[in-house]
N, C-alpha and C positions, 0 to 999 in steps of 0.2 A: 325068823318067824316060820321057818319051814316045819316046825313041830306043831303049828296051829293048823287044825283041820277045819275047812269050810265046806259047807254043803255045796252041791253042784249048782243049786239055784242062786245062792249068795255069790258064788264065784262067777257065775255067768253075768249076774247084774254088775258085779265089781268090774269085770273086764269091759262091759259095755260103758260104764262110767269113765273108765280110764281112756278108752278109745275116743269117747265123745270129748273129753277134756283135751286130748291131743289135737282133735279136729278143730276145736274152738281156738286153741293156741295158734294153729296155722292160719285160721281165718282172721284172728285178731292181728297177727303179724302182717298179713296182706293189707288189712285196713290201715294199720299204722304206717306202713311203708308206701302204700299205694301201688305196690308191685306184687304180681303173682309169681314172678321168678326173681328171687333175691340172690341166688347162688346157683352154681352149676349143679348142685344136688337137687334143686327144684325141677329143672328142665335143662339138661346140658345143651341140647341143640339150640333152643331159644336163647339161652343165656349167652353162649359164645357168638351166635349170630348178631344178637343185639349189641354185645360188647364191640364187635367189629364195626357195626354201623355207628355207634356212639363215638368210637375212636376217630373214625373218619370225620364225623361232624365236628369233633373237637379240633382236629388238624385244620379243617377248613375255617373254623372260627378264628384260629390264629392267623391264617392267611387273610381272612376278612379284615382283621385289625390292620394288617400291613397294607391292604388295599386302601383302607380309609386314610392312612398316612400318605400314601402315594397321591391320593386325590388332593389332599391338602398341599402337598409339595407342588403339584401342577397348578393348583389354583393360585398359590403364591407367585409362581413364575408368570402366570397370566395377568395377575394384578400388576406385576412389575412392567410387563409389556404395555399394558393399558396406560400406565403413568408415563412410560418412556415415549409412547406414541404422542401423548399430549405435549411433551417437552419438545419433540422433533417438530410438531406442528407449530409450536411457539417459535422455534428457531427459524422455520420457514417464514413465519409472519415477520420476524425481524429482518430477514433478507429482503422481503417484499417492501417493507417500510424503507429500507435503505435505497431501494430502486426508485422510490417516490421522491427522493430529494437529491439534488445535485451537489449538496454541500459535503465536502470531504470530511469536515469535522463531525457532522452529524453521522455520517457513515462510519467514522471511526468509533463513535459511541455505540452504534448498533453492532459493530464488530466485537466490541468488548462484551456486550450483553449476549451475543451469540456464543462466545466462548464460555461464558458462565453457564449457559443452558447445557452445553456439552458436558461440563463438569457435573452438573446435576444429573444428567443421564447416567453417567458412570456411577454416581453415588446410589441412585435408585437401583441399578443393576446389582450392585454389591449388597444391597439390603433386601433383596427379593428371595432370600433363602428361608427354608423351613426345616428345623431340627438338623441343621448342619448340611443340608443338601440344597444347592442353589442351581437351578437349571439355566440361569442367565450368567453363570460365572465360568463357563467353559470347562476345560480339562479337569477330570476327577469328579465331576458332578453328574455324570450320566445316571439315570434312574432305571432300575429293573423292578418290575412288579410281577410276582409269581402267583398263578391262579389255581394250581392244583398241587396235590401232595407230593408228586414225584418231580416237580419243577419242569415238566415237559411243556406246560402251557404257561407262557409268560409274555410280557411286553417290555421292550427296551425303549426308553425315551432319551434321545441324545440332547445333551446340554449345548447351548450356544454361549458365546462370550460377548456380552455387551458392556463389560466392565472397562473395556478399552475401546472407545469409539473409533479409533484409527484403524482397527483391524479390518483387512479386506474381506475376511470371512464373516464379519459382523456388520456393523452399520457403515463402515468406511467413511467416517466423518472426522476430519482433522480440524484442530483449532486453526483459525485463520489469523494472519498477522494483524495485530492491532495498530501497527505503524509507530514509528519513533519520530520525535520532533527534530528540528534543526534550527540553526540560528546564524545570523550574519549581522552586518551593520553597514551604515553609510554615513559619510561626513556631511555636515551642513555648514556652509561658510559663505561669505559674500561681502561685497562692498560696492559702492556706486559713486559715480561722479557725473556731473552734468556740465556740458560745454555748449557754447552758442556758436553755431556755424554761420559765419557772416562773410560777405564779400564787399566789394566796393559799393554796391548798391543796397547793402543791408542784408537782412537775414535771407538764407537760402531755403528753397523748398526741395521736395523729394526728387524733382527732375533736374535740379541745378547740377552743373558740372563742377567737380571738385577743384578744377583749376581756378575757379572763382574765389576759393578760400584765401583770405588775406593772411592766414597764419602760416601758409607754406613758405619755406625759405626761398624757393625758386620755382619757376614754372616747369622745371624738369623733374621735380621731386615726386616720389611716390609715397603713399602712406603704408607703412609696414605695421603688422600686428606683432607685438613682441610679448613673450612670456618672461617677465622680469625675474621669476623665481629660478629659472634654469641657470642663468648667469647674469652677472651685473651688466653685461653688454646687451642683454635682451635678445634672446634667440628669436629669429624671424619665424612666424607661423604662417605668413602669407602677406600679400600686398594688394593694394588697390591703386590703379594708376589715376592720374589727374584727369584723364578723359572719361573716367567713370562718373556716374551720378551719385548724389547723396544716397539714393535708395540702394545703389550697389554697395556703398560703404556700410549701410545698415545690414544688408544681407550678408556681407562678408563677416561682420562682427558676429551675427547670429549663427554663422556656420562654425564658429570656434566653440569647442567643447567648454561648457561652464561659463560662457560669455553670452550676454543678452543685451540688445540695444533697442531703444525706443526713440523715435524722432517725432517732434511736434512741429508741424509746418507753420503753425500760427506764430511762433516766436523763434523758430530755427534752433530749438534746444535739442541736443542729442544727449540722452542719458545712457550711460554704459554701466551695466552690472557685470561683476565677475566674481567667481568663487576664489580665484587666486589673483596675485598681483599681475596686472595686465596694463599695457600702454600702447598708444599710437606714437610711432616714431617717424622721423624723416628718413625716407628710403635711401637718400644719398649719404646718410651717416648711420647706417644700421648697427655699426659696432659701438656707437656712442651710447652713453647712458642717458643722454638728453632726450626728453620726450617733447612731443609737440605741445605747444601752449596756445590756447585760444583766448585771446584777451588776457585776463589775469588767471585763467584756470588751466592747469596742466591736464592733458588728456591721458591720465593714468588712474588706475583703480587699485587700491590696496585691499586685498582680500583678507578676511579674518574669520576665525571660528565663531559660529553663532552661540548665543546664550539661549536659555529656555524662553526668554521673552522676545527674542529676535523675530521679526516678521519674515515669512517665507518669500514675500514679494521683493525683498531686498537682496535676494540671492540671484546669481546668474542663471540658476536652474529654473526658476519659476516666474510666471507673470500673472497679473490679475486675470481671473477667469480660467486659469488652468485647473484641470480636474485630476485629483489623485484617486486612483481606484485600486481596491484590493480584490484579487481573484485567487481562487485555489487551483489545484492541479486539474480540476475538471472544468476550468473556466467559469466556475460558479462565482458570481460577484457577491462579495461580502458587503461592500458599501463603497461610497465615494465621498470625497471632500473637495469642495471648490475653494480655490485660493481667493481670499478677499484681502483688502488692504490691511486688515488687522489680524489676519490668520498667523499665529505664532508657531514656534517649534513645539510648545506645550500642546497647542491644539492638535498638531499632527500626532504626537505620541498618545494623547488621549483618544484620538480617533482610532488609532490602531488597537489600543487596549480595549475598545468597546466590543470587540468580537471574540467569541469563544474560541479558545485554542490558540490565540495570538496575543503576544505581549510585547511592549516596547518600553525602553527607558532611554534617557538622554543624559550624557555626561561628557564634558571636555570636547564639545563640538561634534560628538558622534552619537547617532541613534542606533542602539542595539535592538534587534528584533529577533524573537524566537517564535516558532510556529510548530504546532503538532502535526500539520499537514503541509504539503507543497503550497507555496505562497508566492505570488507575484504582485509587486506594487507598481502600477503603471502611472505615468504622469503624461497627460495629454494636453498639448497646447490648445488654447481656445481658438476655434476656427481652423484647426489643422488635424489631420489624421496621424500626425507624426507622434509615435510613442517610443522613439529610440532614446534611451537614457544617455547614450553617448553624446548626443547633441543638446539634450535638454533634460530637465528633471533631475533625479538623484545622481549624485556623483559618488559611486562606490570607490573604495580604495584601489580596486583593480580596473575600474572603468567598466563600461558595458551596462547591460540591463541589470536591474536589481531584483533578485528573486531568491527564494529559499527552496531548495530541493532536498526533501528528507531522504535519509538513507534507505528507509523501509516504508513503503506505502501500506496503508491499510488493505486487508484482504477484500474489503468492500469498496476500494477506491474507484473502480470502473464498473460500468454496467456488465461487461463481459465477465469480470470476476464474480459478481453477484449471481449472474445467471448460471455460471458453472456450479456455484454452491447450491443454488436452488435445485439444479439437476441432481446433485448428490443427495440432497434432502428427499427428493421424490423417490429415489432408489431406496433410501433408508426406510421410508414409509412403506414402500412395497415389501421390503424385507420383513418389517415388523408385522404387517398384515398376514403375510405368508406364514410366519412363525406362530402367530396367534392362532391361525387356522389349524396348524399342525398340533399345537398344544390342545386346542379344543377337541380335535379328533381323538387324541390320546386320552383326554379326560373323559370323553364319552365312552370309550372302550372300557376304561377302568371302572367307571360307574355302572356300566352295563354288567360287567363281570361281578361287580360287588352285589348288585341286585340278584343276579343268578346264583351266586354262592350263598347268599342269605336264604334264598328259597330252597336251595339244595340241602342246606343244613337243617331247615325245618322238615324237609321230606325225610332225611335220614333219622332225625330224632323221633319223628312220628312213626316211622317204620320200626325203630327200636322199641318204642312204647307199645306198639301193637303186639310185640312178642313178649313183653315183660310186665306191662301195666295191668293191674287188677281192675275188674269191674266192681266198683264199690257198691253198686246196687245189688248185684248178685251176691257179693260176699256178705253184705248186710243181711240179706235174706237167709243165707247159709248160717250166719251166726245166730239169728233168731230161731231157726229150726234146730240147731244144735243145743241151744239153751232149753228149748222145749223137750228135746230128747233127754237132756241131762236131768231135767226135773222128773220126767217119767221114769228114767232109770233109777233115780234116787227113791222114788215111791215104790218101785218094784223091789228094790233092795230092802226097803223097810218091810214089805210084805213077806219077803223071803226070810228075813230075820225073825219075824213074828212066828212063822211056822216052826222055826227051831226052838222058840221059847215055849211052845206048848208042852214040851217035855217036863218043864218045871212043875206042871200041874200034878204030876205023879208023886211029887214029894210033898 
């Protein structure tokens, strides 16, 4: 087009139109993008300064996201501590409940419940993680939160380990022994015979002298107590001389283990009960198998194993009115049974079976007893404080008192055991409260830095905007002015063109 010649007026108007169109394009771009600086060509200083501010804001935005995740991790740990604290308080309540009862069996149940609570504490600690980070799981779970771009400002939160309650650096709570049961048994046997003690003048009374007995072979004889099961000759267990009284004879019989005697003064009848074969023999013929005979009745008792229906009063161990009492290792009385005329072996086993943690069965003359706690079965003679099984009451195979001592007592068996556990629980609660306070402080710090970072990002973006953002009102006014200028330039160009057209009139 270089060979086309334009007049100066047309060319001036054309240049004005081209310049106006360029200005309008710039203004329209600013309005479309909202920025007055879109590239370094627009304003290098503002462009690069704003880019730096925006880059920092973007970096802080990434850190802000990490802070938000740190907040959630700490909150998850705090939720775990809250739940664990409630479980520890429940464990302490169980220990206090155990203190309020003397029953070893009930304490054993509380011990089992206490151990289950410790298991739940460990489970809660294991589940308190967030996105693979668990501040209650110990090693490898420390949390670092970075607050600025060059990582010079940060917060480190140390993890604790509550997944194992036994750790001394944690809760220091160990499972307590729930206790193991034990068992033993005792034999029940017996037999009885009744003889009439008579002299020349008739029946004797308690104060009568034994020399009056018409059954003695001679006035120099003594009455010997013989255990016929040791040898056929009857081993001597003791003697009573003829100068002794009938009461002395009764006392002598009652002093023999497994032997019991009752004397009725109204008719002179002496009833002898024995768990084993037992006899009264003539002291002058102690090696003889012959037993003393009173009238037509021989003074000998043949012991035999009881059956389930045998009455306990037919044993050499028990008398009417005796009281059988069950107590545990804390001397807590479970219950008692009074021997009556119709109290049978079945009644005894049923009585023992009535109590939680204790069971009994009877077979072949032997009562087998098992107990989850220490157990003692006392037999107390009516009107006496004597509870020695060696002289009365149960006859165990080894003799002596009848009791069950478990190999392992419950960790709540004694008050001292429970009080030590309560002390540990109090320390654990103190540890939890301290740790909760520490996590709370860390959470407050991170949330504070989170708010600060959010404000700083806004400040940086606002500053970048002031350097690059366009004033839409101003740019709108500029576009309107440019449009007016464009219209005026177009009109002027038209006038200039008309001037050139006047030459046509010459033709």
